[in-house]
N, C-alpha and C positions, 0 to 999 in steps of 0.2 A: 418541507424543507426546514421548518422550525424544529421538528423532532430531531432531524439530522444535526443541526447546529447544537442543540442541547446535548446530544450524545457526544459530540466532539468536545464540548466544554467539560462534561463530566468525566468521560473516559476516552482519552485520545487513543487512537490505534497505536499499537506498539510499533515504534519506528526509531531505532537507535540513530544517534548522530553519525554522520559519515566518518568523522574523525575516529570514533571508537571502533567502528567496523567489527568484523567477526574475528575472533581469536585465530591467528594463523596456525596451521598444523606445523609441527616441528620441522618437517622436511620441506617446507615451503621456502623458496628462495626470496631474497629481497625484491627481485624483479617481479615475481608473481604477486607479492604483497602490494606492490605499487600498482600493477595492472588491475588487481582486484579492487583497490580503493578508487581508481579512476572509473572503473565500471560502476561501482556503487554511486559515485558522484553523478554520473551520467543518468543512471536510473532515477535517482532522486530529482535531478533537474527535469527530466521528462515528466515525472509524476506531478511536479509543481506546475507544469504548463497545462495540465488537464483541468477541465471544469471540476468544481468541487464535488458534484454528485458522482462523477466517474472515479475520481481519486479516492473518495471515501469508500465506495463499493470495492474497488480493487484492494485497498489496504485492509479492509475488514476480511475479505476473502483470503488474501495471500499472507498477511502478517498475523492475523488473529485466527485464521483457519475456520471461519464461521461458514455455516451452510447458507444456501439461498434463503431459506425460511427465516433463519436468525437475522440475516442482514435485512430482510424485508420488515421484520418486527422492529428493528432498531431505527431504520430510515423512514418507515411509514410507506414504503413502496410496495407494490405487488411483487410476487416472485418473478413474474414475467418481466417486469421493469428492471429488476435486479439483474436477471440474465442478460437483458438487452444492454444495460449499462456496462456490465463486465465485457461483453462482446465489443461494444463500441469503444470502451476505454482501452482495451488491448489493441484494437485495430489502429487507433491513433498512434 
């Protein structure tokens, strides 16, 4: 757990603020942009409710696109524990 916290302090997973969001495509309507922002807010809210170990593994996998082995090296978990944390985090 300490290696995980050190990693978070040194290099936080890439996660842009909800307000910035993703640049809308030119043909996107204002309604679609609002719905997209609402969906982003809900995703971030759900992520914040997860235990730290699940949240970190999910963010490393899906925002930084790291492999199980890379996540295991960063967190100090085994590859099997990383897979389990991803499964359990997505299940919640």
